[in-house]
N, C-alpha and C positions, 0 to 999 in steps of 0.2 A: 577621474571617473569611469567606472566601469562599465561597458555594454552591456545587455542585455540580449541576451545569444536570439535570432531572431529564428526561432524554427517552423516559422509558414509555410515553407515549400514542403518541407519533410509532413509538416500533419497534411497538408495535400493530398501528397502522392500516397500517404499511409490510405488516407480517408477515400482516396479514389478503387483503390485496393477492399478495404472493406465493404464498399459499396456495391463490388461485386460477388463477395465473399462473405457474408458479415457473419459468420463463426470462425475466423481464421486466427485463431487463438492468438498465434506470435504478434499479428497485426494488432488486434486488440490489445495485447500487453504494452508493445511498442507504443502506441496512440494515447492510452494511459497516460504513462511516463513526462511521452511528448507535451501534454495537454498540462499537463502540471507542472514541467519545468515554464511553460508558457505561460502559466496564472492563472488558465483555464480549468480551476479548482471544480466547477462542479461538471464540467466535460468530462477531467478526469475522472472523479467519481462514477459518471456514467460505465466508463468504461470499463473501471475496477468491479464493480455489482456484476456487470458483464461478465467477465473473465472469470470469476465467483459461479458466475452460473453454467459455465461452458466447460469448468473444472473445477468443483465443489470440494475435491481433495488437494488442492494445490494448497500449499502452506503459504508460498509466497505469494500467492495471488490475494488470498486471506490477507495477508500481510499491509502488502497495499493499499488493499483495500480500508484496512485501519486508519492509515497512515491519511487515505483521501477523506475519510470521517473526522479525522481529526481535525484536519487543515478547515475540513466544513464547519468545524463549531458546533460538530457532534461525537462529545467525549464519548459519551455512553454509548453510544453505538461502537464508537472506535474502541472502548473495553471491551466489550463481547466478541467483536471481529478479530480484536487480538487475542483475546483467547482461544476463542476459535482455533486460530491459524497456530499456536502452540499445542494443541490438543494434535492436530496434525501433522506436528511436528517441527515447527518453525523454533531454531535452537542458539538465535544469535544472540544473546543476552547484552553482548554490547553495544553493540550497532542500536538494539532497539531505547536501549538507557540512551542514548546520545543522539538517533536519529534528529535532524533538526523538524521533520512532518509531523514527530510525535508532540512535537517542544509542550502543545495542550495540555497535553496529558499529563505532565511530570510534577503537580503537583497533586496530583492523586493516590490516594494511597491504593488503591486498587490497583493503579498502573505498576507502583512497586514490588506489590505482592508479585504479580503476574510475571517481571524481574526476577525475582526470589524462585519464583520455579525453574523457570529456565534453569539459570544458575544452578540451583542442588539437583538437577534434570543431567547435567553437564560433569556435577562433582559431586555423585549418589554419598561417599565416604566422608563430606562435611557433614 
């Protein structure tokens, strides 16, 4: 049986850094990922929202926020934020199509429309 990785030490470490510098972008990003891996979806969502506030033009930050929203069972918001990520330059259609964090969106036609948009942008001659 696979053992779930314990992220508590890393989380505590980065939380202590964030207490000293709440706008430390790299730490906010790392914590968002660690929280999500640890199953702390609401905390991951909070960090992803914070990262988007700190870096509103960061396509990956928007993508990660969309993932957190999808994991939080907020598909409509997730689609909206995913569209923003694409508008800002997110361009990995294959990862987006297969990302387990976005599984909740796969039955939504607008999700497939977004994937098609990214693919068309990557291959404009098609």
